[in-house]
DRENDO-1510 file (C-alpha; in Angstrom, 1 decimal, always signed):
<recs>
REC; n; res; u; v; w
REC; 1; MET; +10.3; -2.2; -6.2 .
REC; 2; LYS; +7.8; +0.5; -3.7 .
REC; 3; ALA; +4.6; +1.6; -2.9 .
REC; 4; TYR; +4.0; +4.7; -2.5 .
REC; 5; ASN; +1.4; +7.6; -2.0 .
REC; 6; ILE; -0.9; +4.7; -0.8 .
REC; 7; ILE; -4.1; +6.3; -0.4 .
REC; 8; TRP; -5.8; +4.0; +2.8 .
REC; 9; ASP; -9.5; +3.7; +2.8 .
REC; 10; VAL; -10.9; +4.8; +6.4 .
REC; 11; ASP; -13.2; +5.7; +8.0 .
REC; 12; ASP; -11.5; +7.2; +10.9 .
REC; 13; PRO; -8.9; +9.8; +10.5 .
REC; 14; ALA; -6.9; +9.6; +12.6 .
REC; 15; ASP; -6.2; +5.4; +11.2 .
REC; 16; GLN; -4.9; +6.9; +8.2 .
REC; 17; GLU; -1.9; +8.4; +10.7 .
REC; 18; ASN; -1.1; +5.9; +11.5 .
REC; 19; LEU; -0.3; +4.1; +8.4 .
REC; 20; PRO; +2.5; +4.0; +6.2 .
REC; 21; THR; +2.9; +6.0; +2.7 .
REC; 22; GLU; +4.9; +4.0; +1.2 .
REC; 23; MET; +6.2; +0.0; +1.6 .
REC; 24; GLU; +8.6; -2.2; +0.1 .
REC; 25; ILE; +7.7; -4.3; -2.2 .
REC; 26; PRO; +9.3; -8.3; -2.3 .
REC; 27; GLU; +11.2; -8.6; -4.7 .
REC; 28; GLY; +9.7; -10.3; -7.7 .
REC; 29; MET; +6.1; -8.9; -6.9 .
REC; 30; THR; +5.7; -7.1; -9.9 .
REC; 31; ASP; +1.0; -8.1; -11.0 .
REC; 32; GLU; -0.9; -4.7; -9.5 .
REC; 33; ASP; -3.2; -6.8; -8.2 .
REC; 34; GLU; -0.8; -8.5; -6.1 .
REC; 35; ILE; +1.0; -5.9; -5.1 .
REC; 36; SER; -2.6; -4.0; -4.4 .
REC; 37; ASP; -3.6; -7.5; -2.2 .
REC; 38; TYR; -0.3; -7.6; -0.5 .
REC; 39; LEU; -0.4; -4.0; +0.9 .
REC; 40; SER; -3.7; -4.8; +2.2 .
REC; 41; ASP; -2.8; -7.9; +3.8 .
REC; 42; GLU; +0.1; -6.2; +5.8 .
REC; 43; THR; -1.6; -3.9; +7.1 .
REC; 44; GLY; -5.3; -5.2; +7.7 .
REC; 45; PHE; -6.5; -2.3; +6.2 .
REC; 46; CYS; -8.1; -1.6; +2.4 .
REC; 47; HIS; -6.9; +1.3; +0.2 .
REC; 48; LYS; -7.8; +3.2; -2.7 .
REC; 49; GLY; -4.8; +3.3; -4.8 .
REC; 50; PHE; -0.9; +3.9; -5.1 .
REC; 51; ALA; +2.2; +4.3; -7.1 .
REC; 52; LEU; +5.1; +2.4; -8.1 .
REC; 53; SER; +8.6; +2.9; -8.4 .
REC; 54; THR; +11.4; +1.1; -9.1 .
REC; 55; ASP; +13.9; +3.3; -7.6 .
</recs>
């Protein structure tokens, strides 16, 4: 599974440029709250939303 179209919650627009717009989600992780926490934990930044794909 992949999270894409990730909208990061950043104060400095330069930070946005250094963050991924998509990330692979570990196998077996399906709960959206858990995925949300994973994205933030991996990057150190909160986000405002994302979409999921099984491709």
